[in-house]
N, C-alpha and C positions, 0 to 999 in steps of 0.2 A: 709756681714759685720754681725758682733759678736753682740749682745744684751747689752753684758757686758762689762762696763765702766774699761778701762786696768789702770786706777789712783790708783782703789782699789780693793782690792780682794772682792769677792761679801761677806764674813761674817763680815766684817769690817765696823763700823760705821768712818767716814768721824768727827765727834763731839767730837770723845772718846778722853778719855786721854789720851798722846803721852806713856807713860808708865803701860798702861793698855789695854788687847785687847776689842774689839767691845762687845764681848758678854757679859762678865761680868763685866761691868758697865753700869748702867743707861742711858737713852738718857740724854740730853741736858735740854730738858723740858718734864715735868708729872704733868698729875691733876688726881685729885681722884673722880671729876663732871663727869659722866657717857655722859653728852651733851657736853661737852670739847671735842674738836677736837685733843687733847691731851693727853682723858686718852686711857690708858693702861689696860687691867682687868691683862692678863697674868703675865706681870710687876710686878702689884701691889700685884698679888699673891705671887711672891718671896719675898715680903716683903722690903722696899728703904726706909735706914736708909737717915738721912738728919741734915747735923750739918749748922748750919745757924750763924757766928758771932763766930765761936769756941764753941757753946754749942747745943747737939744736943739736935733737937727739934721734936714734934710725933705732933703737931698741924697743919701741914703745908696741906693746901690745894690742889697747886699748885708750883711750883718753875721755875725758868731758870738761868741755871748756868751759860752760856756766859753773859747774861744782869744782873745776880748778883741781882736777888730778889726772896724770897718765898709770897707767898699769904695766911694769916691767916683768921680764923674766928672771928670776934669780937661778942665776949660773947655768948649768946644765940641768937642774934637776927636774922628775916628770912626778907627777903623781901614779897611781895605779892603770889610770885611765889611760896611760902614755901622756896625758897635757902639761904641759910647762909649766912651775907653780912661779907665782907671781906676786907683786908688794905691790900695791898703791901708794904713791908717792904726789902728796900733796903741795900746790905750788903755781902761779901763772902758769896759764897753756895758751901758745896761739899753735894756729894751723892753716894749712895754703895748700893748693894744690902745684905739683912743680912741674906739669905738663903748660902752664904758664909764662915761665922765663923768668928774666930778670923782673922783678921788684912787683910780684901776682897780689893780688887783695889779700890779705889774713883775715881770717877768722878768729877774736878776739874779746873775751867778757867785758863787757861796757857798753 
């Protein structure tokens, strides 16, 4: 019996946008905090752009495309462990890799 799942090719991600290839779109959820289970340094090195409610945001700590939210830092406030305090904002989220140049494939819900 084979270890590969026949319904998905080995290099595609099931959560990717239907009109974009799995290797060229960011994952459904990504975080910049190394302590998070959704942290991925290799993907972050490529540069990930995030559009929230139609505006490009540069202050995103974590996002989830399928759940429709981003986490942003609240000022310069930190908790007792030195981690930034964040709030969750709900709305449509789109993400793309910035290293792909003009008009890159965008991961979005739907």
